[in-house]
N, C-alpha and C positions, 0 to 999 in steps of 0.2 A: 760775660767775662770769660775769657779763654782759659784753657787749662794752665798755661804758663803764668798768666796773671793770677790765677787762684793760688798757685804755688808761691808766688811772690807775696801775696796777701797773707798766706798762712805763715810764711817766714817772718813777715813784719810783726805779726802778733806775738810770735814766740820771742823775737828780739825785744819787744816791748816788755813782756813778761820777765825776761832775764834781766833787763835793765832795772826794772822796779825792784826785783828781788835782791839784786846786788846792792842797790841803794839802801835797802832795809837792813842788809846784813853787815855791810862794811862802812867805815867812816869815810867822809868826804875826801876825795883826792886818791883813793885806793886805786891801784892800776886795773883791777878787775872791773871797777865801776867805769873807768875810762874806756877799757876795751869794749864793754858791752854797749856803751853809748855810741862808740864809733861804728860798730856793726849795725846798730839800729839806724844810725844816720845813713849808712850805705844801703840798707833795705829800703828806706824812704826814697833815696835818690833813684833807685831802680824803678820803683813804681811811679815816681814823678817823671821819669823819662817817657812814660806811656800816657799820662794824664796830668793836668795841672793841679788837681786837688784830690786828696784821699779823705774818705769819710769812713770812720769806724764807729759803729753803733752797737748798743747792748739792747736786745729785744728779747725779754724773757730769759731763757737759758741759752740763747744763741748770741754769738758775736758775728756781726755782719760787716763787710767791707764793700762799700759802694753798692748797697742793696742785695749783695750776694752773701748768704750764710756761709761762713768759712769754718767756724769751730764752735764746739759746745763749751759753755762757760767753765765747766768743771775741768776741762783739759788744760786750762791756762792757770790754774791754781789761784794764788792770791791776787793776781793782776786784775781780774774782773771784780773780785770782791772789794778790793781797795778802791777801784773806780766808783763802784756803786756807793760805798761809804762816803766817798768825796762828793757825791751828787752828780757824777758825770755819767751821762748816757750816750753822749755823741761827741766825737772828736773830729774836727775838720783840720787837716794839715795841708797848707798850700805849698806849691813849688817855691824853692828859694829858702826854705827853713834851714837855719844853721844849727850846729851841734850845741851852741850856747843856749839857743832857745829851747832845744829838746831837753837839755839839762834842767832848765828852769821849770819846764812842764813836769818832768819826772820828780823833781824836788817838791813841787807843789802838791802832787798826788800823794806823796809820802808823808807830807807834814800837815796838810790842811785838816782841821778838826771837823769831823763829820757833823758835830752838833751845830757848827756854824752855818751849815748849808741845808740842814734838815727841813727848815721851813722857808728857805729862800731859793734863789737862783744860783746854780753851780757857777755860772759865768762870773757872778759878782765876787765869788770867793777866790778866784784865780787871778794871778797878775796878768796885766795886759801883755799880750804876745802878738807880734805883727803877722805871723804865719800860722798860728795855732789858735783855734777857737773851741770852746767847750760849751755844752748845753744839754738840753733834753732831746730825746728822739721824738720825731714826728712820725708816728706809725701810719700805715695805710689807712686812708679815710674809708670808713664803712658807711654806706649809704643807708639812712634810716628809712625803712619802708621796703616794700617788695619791689624788686627790679622787674617784675612782670606787670607792675602797675604803671600806666602811662603818666599819671599824675606825679608819681614819685620821680620818674625819669625826667619829666618836664621841669620839676623843681631843681633837680641835679643840673640840668642844662642852664637854667636861669642863674643859678648860683655860680656856675662856671663862667658865664659872661660877666657877671659882677666881679669875680675874682680876676678875670683877664683885665678889667679896667684897673684894679689895684696893681697888677703886675706892670701895666703900661705906665701908670703914674709913678711908681717907684723907679722905673727905668728913666723916666723923664726928669724926676727931681734929684735922684741920688746917683744917676749914671749907671745903674745896673738893676735888672728886674729882681724882684723878691723871689729867691729860689724856694723858700719854704712854702709860700702861698702857691707857687706854680706846681710843686711836687704834690702837695695835698690835693689840689684840684685835678691833676692828671691821674692820681691814684683812683679817685672816684669815677672819672670818666673811663679809665682802663677797666675797672671792675665792671662798669655797665656794658662796655664793648664785649667783654668776655661772656657776660651773662644774657644780655639782650641787645645785641648789635642792631637788630632790625628796628627797634623802637627808638634807639638813640640816633641812628641815621635819619629816621623820619624827622627828628627835631631840627636837623640841619636844613630842612626845607623852609623853616620859618624865616621871615625877612624882617628884621628890626632895623629899619633904615636909619633911625636915630643913633644907633650904636653899631654901625657897620664895622668899624675897626675891631671892636671886641668880639662881635658875633663871628666875624671872619676868622679871628684867631682861634676861636673854639671850634668852628666848623672845620677848618683845615686840620686841626688836631684830631677831631673825631673821624674825619674821612681818611686821614692818613693811618690811624690806628685800625680803622675798619679794613682797609686794604692789607695792612701788615698782618692782622689776625687771619685774613683769608690765605695768607702765604704760610701760615703756621707759626708766626712769631707771637710769643706770649710772655708773661712774667715781666721781669725787670727790663728786658729789651723792648717789649711793647711800650712800656712807660717812657723809655728813652726816645723812641720814635714819636710818641705823642707830645712830650715836652719840647723836642726839637721843632716839631711842626707848629706848636703854639708860639714859639719865639721867632719863627722864620722872618717876620717883618719887623722885629723890634728895633731895627736900625732906623725906622721911620720916625722914632721919637726925636731924631735930630733934623728931620726934614721940615722946613718952614711950613707952617699950617696953610698959608695962602697957596703954596704949590700942592700940598697934599690933597686939598679940597677944591682945587681950581675946576670950575665947570667946563671950561673950554680946553681945547687941545693945548698941551704944553709946548712952549718954544723949545728950540734946541738947547738953549742954555738951562732952562728949567728942567728939561728932560735929563740933562747931565747931572743936575743936582739930585733929582729924584733917584737916579740910578746909584747914587752913592750909598743908599740905604743898606745894600748888601754888604758893603765893606764896613760901614758903621756897625751893622748888626753883629758881624763876626767879631769885630774888636770889642764890642760891649760884652758879648757872651764869653769870649776868651778871658776877660777880666773879672767875670762873675764866678765866685766860688760855688761849688756844689751843682753845677749844671753839667750834664754829660758832654763828652768830647764831640758827640755827634752834632750838638746844637750849633756851634759856630760853623761847622762844615755845611749844614743845610742852609743856614742864614746866608752864607757866601754863595752857594751854588744854585739856589732855587730858581734863578732866572737863566741859568745856563741850559742849553739843550744838547741832546745827544749828537747832533750834527755839528756841534762847535759854534752855533749861533748863540744869541742872547748876550747877557752881560753878567759881570764886568767885562768891558771891552778889552780885547787882546788876551783874554784868559781862555784856555782850552784844556780839556781833560780827555785822556784816552777812554775813560769811563767815569760815570757819575756814581756817587754813593747811592745804594738802593733807597736809603731814607730820603735823599734829595729827590729821587725820581718819583716816589710815592707822594711827597709833599708837593712837588711841582704840578702833578696831575690834580691833586685836591685844590691847590691854589688857583689854578686856571678855571677849573669847574666852578668853584664857589664864587669867584670874582665875576664870571660871566653871567651866572644865574641870579645875581643880586642886583636889584635895581638901586641906582644911586643918582645923585643930582646930575651927573654928567653922563649917565649910561642907562639905557633901558635893559631890563633883564632879557636874556636870550632863552628860547626854549631848549630843553635838554638835548633833543636830537641835533640841533645846531652846534651845541657845545661839544658834543661827542664827535661830530664831524670835524671840528677844529682840532681836537686831540688826535684824530686819525690822519690828519692832512700830511702832505709832503711825503706820502708813502712811508711813514714811520720813521722819518729822519730826525724829527724833533723830540718825539716821545717814544719810549720803548713800547712797541705795539702789543707785546705780550702782557705788559702791565695795563695798558689801556683796555685790552679785551677783558681782563679780569675786573677792571673797574666798571665797565659797561655791564658785566654780569652782576656785579655788586649793587649798582645803582639802578640800572634799567633806564629805558626812555622816560618812564614815569616813575620817579623815585617813591620809595615807601613813604607814606604819609601825604602824598599828593591827592588833592580832591579833583576828581575827573568826571566828565560826562561820557556815558557809554553810547554805543551806536544805536541803541534802541530808546535813548532819552533818559535813563536813570542817572542819578548822581551817586557816586561811590568814592570811597577812600581806598588807595592802593595799599595792600597789605604786604605783598612780596613781589619782587621782579621775577620774571620767567626768562632765563637766559636764552633759550632757543628762539623765542619770539617776544622781544621786549615791548611790542605793542599789545600783548595779551597777558597782562599780569594777573596775579590773584587780587581780588578786590572784595570789599565789603559794601554792599549796596545800602545806602541810607535813605534815599528819596526815590519814590517810584516814578515811572514815566509820566504820570499825571500830576506830579509835583507834591505828593503827600509824603510826609515824614513816616518812615516805617517804624512801628513799635518794636518789631524784631528784625534787626538787620539781617541780610542774606549774604553769605560768603559764596563767592563763585570763582572758579578757575577758568578764566576766559579762553585759555588755550585748548580746553577740552571740547571736542566736537559735540554738537547737539542737534538732534533732529528737529527740535522746535525752532522755527525761524524767528519767533518772537523773543527767544532767549538771548541776552546780550552775548556778544562774541568779541568785542574789541573796544578800545578807548578811542574817542574821536578828538578830545581836547582837555587840557587842564583847566581847572576853575580857580577863582580866587576865594579862599575860605572867608574873607572879610564880607562877602556878599551873603553869607548864611548866618543864621542865629545860633550856631553851635560850633564847637571846636572839633573838627573831624579827627584830630589826633587822639582825643580822649575817648573816641569811639572805635579805636583800632582794636 
């Protein structure tokens, strides 16, 4: 949130407090009440000119607007106290709200008996309002277990894939993805990216072909947040990048399933239908409350390229949003390395060559170089065979020489499982010619009787 927007949010809260206070002090129809409601409506219109929805939440002693702490509760006097007494922790106000609706909301806050909502849902106690919704705050998901534990990270990833399925289903059946499920999931993934990015990126190497759509959603989100974190992006903005990337393909809920999963090459007509998903996705997300404004932008732009190619046809941008560029790199990478019914998985070095092609005209090469440094030729979590015959799992990429990562040797060159795995930096020179010095090939973990990720 930029400084001007923070000031607008602060002004909005003070206008809310003034309107509530005047309604408590004066009788209905008093000009002071009318004046305060008009200035409150004006404050809402200013913020709505920047974003389609405004979310006000009460978390502890802080008042937040769109995930950004704006004020301490005590500075707003009875406003916060009365909201809490009314059972309200979260207020979502959509663009288009009229002053009559604002008046109804303020009247409800001042008149609802707290006893009626003490054991129930605040939303049930308020009158129906087309542009204002109230409820409980969904606070940032805290991951149970240590984020240094691979089993915990793996459970987090699997739960995220399951949640992605719920998000997809809600978009398909209700016309909009469930923003609460999405935000809760992204909060957990963002927390893991911040604390143990290496382990979480390793899980994106898993290939669950039965759930490609949902694993792709989660993988692109993780890979986008991993890149963003490497650029110094964190906090609420990192979660916005993650949520936008998660939703990048949501328009495909409107694509006929026979086209979405067709094993052969699409006809020109089918390809045109497929390409509609970027417009459909942007429209779905623009109509979905509580999603960041970045989400429809990324959904619309993620197949556009920096040289003006891509689609939607006839659309060009002098520059693409950085969220779009990070998501596009993640999208191409994950799609190419995932084996599907109509496509064999490509090795990482070939994928990276595709990202670098056309002399940097399609993808920002500075971002591609950073992505290569993040992922490496052999990504973290990849099971590999070393040049002297050992089997190892990759722990970390080594940017200066992506063919010589840090590895953990699990099986000796004579095929025996090591009781105590050995960590090696393959890039370090060694006088012993028998010491491993490079990776020669990736291996399929399904061919082994253990999960290499849990031995990282």
